[in-house]
C-alpha positions in Angstrom: 18.9 30.5 39.6 16.7 28.4 41.8 13.5 28.5 39.3 15.8 27.7 36.4 16.7 24.6 38.1 12.8 23.6 39.3 12.1 24.3 35.3 15.0 22.2 34.4 13.8 19.4 37.2 10.4 19.4 35.9 11.0 19.3 32.2 13.5 16.7 32.7 10.4 14.7 34.2 8.0 14.9 31.8 10.0 14.7 28.8 10.8 11.0 29.4 7.0 10.0 29.9 6.2 11.8 26.5 9.3 9.9 24.7 8.2 6.5 25.9 4.9 6.6 24.0 6.0 5.2 20.5 3.9 5.8 17.3 3.4 2.5 15.4 3.1 2.0 11.8 2.0 -1.2 9.0 4.5 -1.6 6.5 2.9 -3.6 3.5 6.0 -3.7 1.3 9.5 -2.7 0.8 11.1 -2.2 -2.3 14.4 -0.8 -3.9 12.5 0.7 -6.9 10.6 3.9 -6.4 8.2 3.3 -9.3 7.1 0.0 -8.0 6.7 1.5 -4.6 4.7 4.2 -6.2 2.4 1.4 -7.9 2.1 -0.6 -5.0 1.0 2.8 -2.8 -2.0 3.4 -5.7 -2.7 -0.3 -5.2 -2.8 0.0 -1.4 -4.8 3.0 -1.5 -7.4 1.7 -3.7 -7.8 -1.8 -1.8 -8.0 0.1 1.1 -10.8 2.6 0.6 -13.2 0.0 -0.5 -13.7 -0.8 3.3 -15.8 1.4 4.9 -15.1 0.4 8.5 -11.0 1.5 7.2 -12.3 4.5 5.7 -14.1 6.0 8.9 -10.9 4.7 10.9 -8.8 6.8 8.9 -11.0 9.8 9.1 -11.0 9.6 12.5 -7.3 8.8 13.2 -5.8 10.9 10.3 -3.2 7.6 9.3 -2.2 7.8 5.8 -0.8 5.6 3.0 2.6 7.1 2.3 6.2 6.0 1.3 9.2 6.2 3.4 12.2 6.8 1.4 16.0 6.1 2.8 19.2 5.9 0.2 18.5 2.5 -1.0 14.9 1.4 -0.1 11.2 2.8 -0.4 8.7 1.1 2.2 5.1 1.5 1.2 3.5 1.9 5.2 0.3 3.1 6.7 0.9 5.6 9.4 1.2 6.7 12.2 -0.6 4.7 14.7 -0.7 5.2 18.5 -3.4 2.6 19.5 -3.1 -0.8 19.2 -6.9 -1.8 18.8 -7.3 0.5 15.5 -4.1 -0.7 14.2 -4.8 -4.4 14.5 -8.2 -3.6 13.0 -6.3 -1.8 10.3 -3.6 -4.6 9.5 -6.0 -7.5 9.6 -7.7 -5.5 6.6 -4.3 -5.0 5.2 -3.3 -8.6 5.5 -6.4 -9.6 3.5 -4.5 -8.5 0.2 -1.0 -8.2 1.5 -0.1 -11.1 3.8 3.2 -10.4 4.5 2.2 -6.8 6.3 3.9 -6.3 9.6 4.0 -3.4 12.1 7.1 -1.3 12.9 7.3 1.5 15.3 8.9 4.6 15.6 10.8 5.0 18.4 12.5 8.3 20.0 15.7 8.1 18.5 15.1 5.9 14.9 12.8 3.9 13.0 13.1 0.0 14.0 10.5 -2.6 12.9 10.6 -6.2 13.7 10.9 -7.7 10.4 11.1 -6.6 6.5 10.8 -8.3 3.2 12.0 -6.8 -0.2 9.8 -7.2 -3.1 11.8 -6.2 -6.0 14.0 -8.2 -8.7 17.0 -7.4 -6.7 17.3 -8.9 -3.2 18.2 -6.9 -0.4 20.6 -8.1 2.4 18.8 -9.4 4.8 20.9 -7.3 7.8 20.1 -3.9 5.5 16.1 -5.1 5.4 15.6 -6.4 8.9 16.2 -4.5 12.3 14.7 -5.4 15.2 12.8 -3.5 18.0 14.4 -3.1 21.2 12.5 -1.7 23.8 15.2 -1.4 25.9 16.8 1.4 23.9 14.0 3.8 24.8 13.9 1.8 28.5 17.2 3.0 29.0 16.6 6.6 27.7 13.7 6.9 30.6 16.2 5.7 33.3 18.5 8.2 32.0 16.5 11.0 32.2 15.3 9.8 36.0 19.1 9.4 37.2 19.5 13.0 35.9 16.5 14.2 37.8 17.4 12.7 40.9 21.3 13.7 40.5 19.8 17.4 40.2 17.1 16.7 43.0 20.2 15.6 45.1 22.2 18.8 44.2 19.4 20.9 45.0 18.8 19.4 48.6 22.7 19.5 49.5 23.2 23.5 48.4 20.1 24.1 50.1 21.2 21.8 53.2 24.9 24.0 53.1 23.3 27.4 52.7 21.0 26.6 55.7 24.1 25.4 57.8 26.2 28.4 57.2 23.4 30.6 57.9 22.8 28.7 61.4 26.6 29.0 62.0 26.7 32.4 61.2 23.8 33.2 63.5 25.5 31.1 66.5 28.9 33.4 65.8 26.6 36.5 65.9 24.9 35.0 69.4 28.3 33.9 71.0 30.2 37.5 69.9 28.6 38.9 72.8 28.3 42.8 74.2 
C-alpha cells in the first residue's frame, strides 16, 4: 500500500510540471467554408516554402500547416511550437503575407487563443470567434495538484505517526506488565 501511495505522490508532482508547458500555434485565418480554408492552406504552404529559413526551421522543429476543424469553423494554422523565439521568426514571415496572423495556445484542457478574425462572406458572432487565453486556468490546475500532493503527504505522515504511537504504547504495555 505504501508503494502505491508513494507512486501516486510522485506522479501527482510530476504531471503538473508537464501540464504547465503549453504549446503555441499560429492562426493564419478562420473560415466558415471548408473549401476556402483548404484553398488558403495551399496558398500558405506555397508562400512559406519560398523562405529558406522557414523551410529549415520546419525540418528541425517539425511544425506543419494544417486546418483545425470544428463544427462551425475551419482555422488555417501553423502548429505546434514550444519555443517562442522560433514561433516569432515564423509569425514574422507569415505576417508579411497575412497581417492578421496571431498566436494561440493549446492549453491542457482546451484550445484557447488571444483573438480571431473570421474571413468569409458570413460574419461569425464575435463571442464565437474570440476567446481569451487565461493562464490562470493552467495555474489553478497546478495549484490543485500541489494541494492534493500536500494533503496526501500529510495523510502519510499522520498514519505513520499513529502507527509509531501505537507501537510505542504496545511496547510500554509489555514493559510494565512485569513478571
